[in-house]
Each structure stands twice: as structure tokens, then as C-alpha cells.
N, C-alpha and C positions, 0 to 999 in steps of 0.2 A: 407373216401370218396371212391367212386368206382374207379376202374382202367380200362382204355379203354381195350376192349377185341379184337378189330380189329384196325389195323393201320389206323389212320385218324379219328377214333371215339373219343368222348369226353364226359365229364359229361354235358357240356353246349356248344352249338354252338351260337355264337353271330354274326349276319349278319350286317355288316357295321361298319367301324372304324372311324366314326365321333365322336364328343364329347360324345354323348350318348352311342354308342357302346363301345368305348374305356374305358369310365368310368365304365360301367357295367363289362367289361372283367377284368379290373384291380382289381375291388373290389371282384369279384368272385374268381380270381386267388389268391388273398390275403387270401381268406377263405379256401384255400387248394383244390379247385376244379380244374379239368383239363378242360381248356377253349380253344376252337378253335375260333379265331376271323377272320372272312372272309371279305376281302375288295376287291371290284371290280376293283379299280384303283391301281396305284402304287404311293407311296409317293416320293417327295412332289406332292400335287395336289391342284388345284384351288377349291374354294368354294365361292359362292355368299353370302356375309355377310358384315355387317358394320364393323366387326373386333373389335367392342367395347364390353367390358366386364364390367357389373355393379358389385357393391359389392356383389350381390347375386351370380354371377358366380365366383367371386374371392374366396368366401367361399368354394365352391366345389373344386377349384384347391388346396387350402390349405389342405383340407381334404384328397386329394390324395397324399399329400407330395410333390407337385410340387413347385420348386423354382420360385417365382413370382417377383424376383428382376429385376432391369434394367440390371444387369450384365447377366441375362439369356434371354435377348431379349424382355422384356416387357417394355412398357412405361406407367407410371402411370397418372391418371387424378384425379382431386379433386372434380369434380361435373359436373353439367349440365348447359350449357348456352342456354337459350331459346330466340329466336327472333321471333317477330310477333306483329302485331297491332301497329307498331312504338315503341315497347318496347324491350329493351335488358336487360335480367335478368340472373344473375348468382346464381345458387343454389348449395351450397356444398352438397356432399353426407351426409346424416344424421349420427350423432354419436349414434351408437346402440350397445347393448351388443351382438346381434346375428350376426352382419355383420361387416366387416371391413369398414373403412370410406374412402376408395379409390376404384377407378375402374382401369381398365387396357385396353390397346389396343395391339393386336397382330394379324398380318395377318394370315388368315386361311391357307395360303399356307404352313406355317410350324407349326401353332398352332395344327392342327389336327395330324400331325406327332408326335409332342411332346407328345400328349396324347396317341397315339398308341404305341410309344416306352415305355411310362410309363406302359402300360398294359403288354408289353413284359417283362419288368424288373420284374413285379410282378409275372410272370410265365405263362401268356397267350401265346398261339401259334398263332402268327399273320401270316396270309397267304394272300399276296397281289395278284393282278391280278386274282382274283377268283370271277366270276360273278355267284351269286346264281340264279338259274333259276326257282326254285319252291320247295315246301315242299315235303318230303316223308311221306306218310300216312300209318298207319297200317289198319287192316281190320275194325276197329271201327271208322276210320276217324280221328284218333289222329296223330298229327305231331310227327314223330320219327326221323327226320333228314331233310337234304336238298340235292337237286341235284345242280350241279354247272358245269360251264365251266371254264377251267384253261387257263391262258395266256392272252396276250393283247386283248382288245376287237375288234381290227381291224384285228385279225388273221383269222377271218372267220371260215371256216370248219376245219381248222387245230387245233382248240382248243380241248383239251382233256376234255371229260365229266367224271365226277366223283360224287360219292355219299358219304355223311358223315352222320353218325348216332349219335344221342344223345337223352337222355330222355327229354331234354328241349331245345327249340330253342327260342332265343330272337331276335326279329326283330328291328334293328336300321337302317333300310334301307332308311331313309329320307322320304320326302314328297310323293315320288312315292308309297311307302308302298306296294310293289309288293307281299310280302309274305302275308300280311293281305288281300289284294284283292283276292289272290288265295284261301283263306278260306271263301270268301264271306263277309268279313268285309269291307264295302264300306264307302266312305266319306259321312258324314252327311251334308245335304244341309241347315240345320237350324243353322249351325255354321259358323262364319266368315272366310273368306280367305283374304290373302293379297298378293301383288306382290311387290318385291323389285328389284331395279336395282342400280348398283354402278359402279364407275370407279375410277382408281387411277390417280392422277396428281402429277407431281413434283411441290412443292409449298413451299414458305417460312413459311407456317402455319403448317408444318409437326410436330413441337414440341409443339403444343398447349396443355396446361395442363387441358383443359376442353373438354368434349364432347359437341358438338354444335348441337342444334336442331332448325330447321326453320319450323314454323307452318303455313306459308302462301304459300301453293302450290296451283296454280290456273289452272283451265282448260282453253282451248283456248277461251271460252266465258267469262272468268273472274270469274267463280264460285270457291269458296274455296273447295278444295278436302279433304276428310277425310284421313289424313296421315301426314307425315312430311318428311322434308329433313334433311340430316345429313352431318356434316363435322367433321371427326375424324382424328386427326394427328397421323400418324403411327410411326413417330420418325426416319424414315430412309431416309428422304428427300421427302417423298410423303404424300399426304392426301388421305383418302378414302372418296369419296363424293358420296352420293346416296340418294335415296328416297324410301319410302314405301307407298302404297296406298291400302285402304280397298275396298272390293267388295260391301260395303253398299251404294255406290254412283251409280247413273244412268250412270255416265261417265266411269264405270269400263271396259266395253267391247269396248268403243270407244276411249280410251286414248292410244296414242302412247307414251309409257313410256320413250323410248330413246329420243324422241323429247322433252318430258317434262323435262327430266334431262338437255338436252342441252339448252333449253330455260331458265331454272332456273339458271344454272351456268353461262350462258351468260350475266345475269344481275348483276353478282357479280363484285367486284372491280378487275380491270385488273391486279393489282399487286399480286393477289392471285394465278394467273396462272391456273385457272380452265378452260383451253381452249384446243383446239385440238393440238396445238403445244407442250403442256406440258403433254398431256396424255401419260401414260406409257403402255397402253393396251386398248382393246376394252371395250365397255359397256357390262356388263353381268347381267342377271336377273334370278330370281327364285321365287318359290311359298312359301308362309308362311301359313301353316295349323294351324289354331288357335282354342283355346278354347275347346280342346278335340273334334275335328271334326271327329275322328275315334274311335269308341267304339264297343265292349268291349276291354279293354286293355289286357285281357287274355282270351284265348279260346283254348281248345283242344291241349294243349302242346305248345302254342305260346304266348309269351309275347311281347307287343309293348312298345317301348321306344322312347322318343324324338319326332322328327317330324313325325315319323310313327304313333305315338299316338295322333298327333294333339296338342302336348304340347307346343304351342307357346303362349306367353302372349298376349291376345287381346288388352290390353291397350297400349303396346309399341312395339310389334313385336319381343320381346326378345325371342330367342330360345335356346341359348347355356346353360344358367343357368338351364332351365327346362329339357333340354336333359340330363345334368349331374346329376341333382337331381333325375329325374325319373330313371336314370341308377343305382344310388346308392340304391334307394328304391327297384328296381327290383332285384338287386344283393342280398340284404338282404333277401327278400322273397324267392328267388330261393335257397339260401344256406340253409335256414331253411327247405324248402320243400324237397330238395334232401337228407337231413339227415334222412328223413322218408322212409319207404319202399314204393315201387311202389304200387299204389292203392288209395283207398279213402282217407287215411290220408294225402298222398302227395297232392292229388287234393284239399283238404280243405285248405292246406297251400298256394297253388298257387292262390286260389281264393281270398286270402287276398290282392293281388296286386291291382286289380281294386277298391276294397273297400278303400284301403289306398290312392290311387291316388285321388279318389273322395273326401275323407276326407281332404286331404291336399290342394287340388287346386280347388275343385268343386265350392264352394261358390264364391271364388275370380274370377274364370273364368266366372261365371254367371254374376257378376257385370261387367266384361269386355265386355261381349256380349251386355249388355244393353248400355254401353258406346259407343261401335262402331256403334250401331244402331242409337243412337242420333246424333253422329257427321257425320253420313252419309247425314244429311240434311245441305246444305250450310248455311242456316240461323242460325242453332244452332252452327255450327263451327265458324261463324262470331261473334256471341254473346260471345262465350267462349273466343275467341282470344281478342276481343275488351275490354271486361269487366273483364276477369279473370286475364290476365297477369299483369295489374297494381297493383294487390293486393298480396304483398309478402307472407302473411300468408296463403292465399288460394293456392298460387303456391307451398309453402312448403308442404302443405297437398297433392296437386296434384302430386308432385314428389314422395312422399312416396307411394301414391296409385298406380301410373302408374308403378313404378319400383318394387312394392311389397316389400318394405323395412320397416318393422316394427318389434318391439320386441313383440313376442307372449304373453309374460307375463310382466306386468308392463308397461314400456315405458311411453310416454307422452300422453296428451289428444288426439292428432292426431292419435297415434297408437291405442288407445282404440276405437276410432270411426271407423277406417278402419277395425280393427279386428272384431268389433261388426257387421259391415255391412257384412263382409265375412261369419260370422257364421249364420247370419239371412237369407242370400240369399240361395235359394234352390240349392243343389249340383246336378244339372241335368246333 
């Protein structure tokens, strides 16, 4: 592998030390590459999220060699509890060859730092309090590095400006996707978006061993909204309580999401303590870029990973698993590409990344876009809640479909149906 020729240069620059960026950096460093991981904040830091990790995310953690035991701060869950239409249904995570049969909960406040430190241990050079301000371009318009400001973001004009060079830059800078935007890679309006808000409460439900999903969120006029609420026990005396809504409803721009959260939690049993007196912090919200809403995933020396690539599952709003998986895939492609000489051979290898992203997720995400379009109609949402929830076999199928948990080869009849639908759907 190449050796940096100038202090601060690297083989690869990864921008953003969230789950996608840190996973990418860890895998690249393990391949022997010199990796510079730039993070605008300092750890620990807050991040709007439900903190729930499905078996899909757990698989990536295990692949990175992370200890996922309760002794290391994780709380395990055995499945998903669904409430709606007067039905309460508990669905264990499926037993599969490809995924573990348990999920986890870990607050993002220290989960992201755990992944960033894992990347450091693998050999990546983590630099916090470094805000990347834009790409460096060569005469041909190819990305050859980034410019950045060093120091706390509130330091104003006192922040040091610096440039870093590398033959490849990987953008894992979240839903803002500023690096992609600077190259003209804009958000696609034909793909769904979501918004999520959450709050922590001191609660006796903090050690619940099921992730809990509420399917009946209603607008002020009583219409069912396309989305769900969640209650995830964090295991530290608090519960993460939040909701996510899709932009496929006419109420998207008119909904006060903080008010909706307060109205929903206000109707819950008093003993759960989801009230102002037991809140441990403010309501926080964030965007969910879904279904590959930003493409291409590689262009001119820049690869997109995780939320920057719009790699959030449209079915359930899950982002961590896909951030980590896209990071692992990006790292594999990058390592192969950088082993080739600069020029056409390397470029051919890098072009494999968007092709593989589309092959792995394209058909499934297309199904997800159809799904969110349908549930954007209150009547469809009401029918699904009223007639789907009382049917356990249908809900087992739905759990596998929404969480993208199937065995790619073999498996049961439900796996074969879901895998067949994903293959048949156009990977647009």
C-alpha cells in the first residue's frame, strides 16, 4: 500500500465517524491502508435515533469483532412487539443461518464512539473537531482531498483551516450529504423521506426485552399517519420513546412532530412515566433519507456511504445496519481499487461500488418505495392495521419483509417469496 507523502495525507479520507464512516475506516485500516477519519464533533456526542439494533445490525457488529455482550453495555432483545388495531402481537426475531436471533439496544451517545474507537484500534487516524468544508478538485474535476476547519464549531474565525489529500474520499457525512451536494449529487425527489423525533424518559420499562412498535399514530383530525411509534428500553433506567413519519402523507408539512409525540405519550399509562416530569432531556429530531435518495453512489473519486447515500430502509426506517453494510462494501471495493495503479484500471474497480449497491439493495428498496406509497393513504393504513395484525402468519412474513431478515439461499417458504420479490423488482 502507498505511504503518505505529506503530513496529514492518507490513502483514504473518510468524512464522518458515525456507524457508516467508522465501519468503513475500520475495515480499510484492517486491509493495511492508511486511513484518515474526520469527525466534526467530539465524542461523546448525541445523535437522533431509536437506539434499536435489529439482527441485521448485530451481524455487522460481530463482523467488526465488537463485543456485543451485556457486560459491554448492550441490552439484548428477543423480537418485536406490535400494537395496533386493538391487537398486541409479539414476534420473535426469526431463526436464520445468515443472522443472529437477537437484537440489541445501545444509546447513540456512546455507540458511535465505540465504533470510532474500534476504527482507531484497527489503525485508522481519528481526528475529532474537524469540520470538512468541501472537496479539493484537480484540473479534471476529480476529488483529490478535502478542506476543513479545525477546532470546536463555536470557535468562529479562530478555527484553523487545513487541507488533506488522498486518492479516494468516502463521504459518510449523514443526511446533509454536503460533500455529495458540492459535486452536484442532489437529493432525488422520487424517493421517500422520513422524519423522526425521540425523547428519553426515566421509566420502569427500561429493561423490556422486546422492541415495541405502535402502528396507530393519528393526525389531529384523526387520520392514521404512515409511520410508527417506538418504545425501546435502554437498560439504564430510561426508555427511548419516539416516532417516525413518512413524507407520503398530505400531513407531512403540517404536522407538529413534537406535539404529536407529546399527544401520543400523554395517552399512555401513567405508571410508564412518559411525561414531562420524568423526561431526561429535550425532544430531538432528524431526517431519514430513504431508498437510495441520492445517487450515484460513486463519482469522480467520491464514494457515498450510509445516510449520505440515502441507504435507509423505506420499510422500517432502519439506518444503522445499512450504514455499516454499505461501509463494509465500500471498504472492500476501495481496497481492491487502491491496489491498482492510478488510472482506468482503478476507476473500473471503483465503479463496482454503485453496481454492487444496486445489486444488493436495489430491488428490495424498490419494494419499499411501493410500500411507503401505499401506506401514505390513511385508508390503506387502516385496512392493513385492522386486517393484517390479527393474522400471525402474515405478521411473521411482514416482520421478515420489513426488517429484511431472510436467508438468501434455502430458508423457508416466506424467505423464498421475499427473496423472489426482491429479485423481480427493478433495481432503479
